[in-house]
Every structure is written in C-alpha cells, then in structure tokens.
C-alpha positions in Angstrom: -73.1 95.7 -123.2 -70.1 94.1 -124.8 -66.7 95.2 -123.7 -64.5 97.3 -125.9 -62.2 94.3 -126.5 -65.2 92.2 -127.7 -66.3 94.9 -130.2 -62.8 95.5 -131.6 -61.3 92.4 -133.1 -57.7 92.7 -134.4 -56.9 92.5 -138.1 -57.3 89.0 -139.5 -59.9 87.9 -137.0 -63.6 87.3 -137.6 -66.0 89.9 -136.0 -68.6 87.3 -135.0 -66.1 84.7 -133.6 -64.3 87.4 -131.6 -67.6 88.8 -130.2 -68.9 85.4 -129.2 -65.5 84.5 -127.6 -65.0 87.7 -125.6 -68.7 88.3 -124.8 -69.8 84.7 -124.6 -72.2 84.9 -121.6 -74.1 87.7 -123.1 -74.1 86.3 -126.7 -75.3 82.9 -125.5 -77.6 83.8 -122.6 -80.7 82.6 -124.5 -79.3 79.1 -124.8 -79.9 76.1 -122.5 -76.9 74.7 -120.7 -74.8 72.7 -123.2 -76.9 73.8 -126.2 -74.9 74.8 -129.3 -75.3 78.4 -130.5 -77.1 78.2 -133.9 -75.2 81.3 -135.2 -71.9 79.8 -134.2 -72.7 76.4 -135.8 -73.8 78.1 -139.0 -70.7 80.2 -139.0 -68.4 77.2 -138.6 -70.2 75.2 -141.3 -70.6 78.1 -143.8 -67.5 80.2 -143.2 -66.8 83.7 -142.2 -67.9 85.4 -145.4 -66.9 89.1 -145.3 -66.6 89.3 -141.5 -62.8 89.1 -141.3 -61.3 92.4 -140.2 -58.8 94.1 -142.6 -59.7 92.2 -145.8 
C-alpha cells in the first residue's frame, strides 16, 4: 500500500505525479527495466487535467 505521503500531495501538485514519485516501485512494478510507464508518458504529453490539488 502506498505511504501516507504518496497519497496526500500538497496543494498545487498533481496527484498522479506525486503518487508515481513517492510510490514509484509499487506503481511501476509491472514494467520491464528501463521501460517507460505508459500512464506517465500519457500524462506528460496530455497534461494534468483536473488532477492538481487545490484548484
């Protein structure tokens, strides 16, 4: 399970980016070594949408 820090991003941060940064091993465990995370790549290319905390 993700840590409390990973699940509670501060205001102005993206929920997905924060989770993938602070719970990286768990979030990316299904990937091969050096494989890009499809969710992260899509997120970088298409923006954060409504995932920013406090907006």
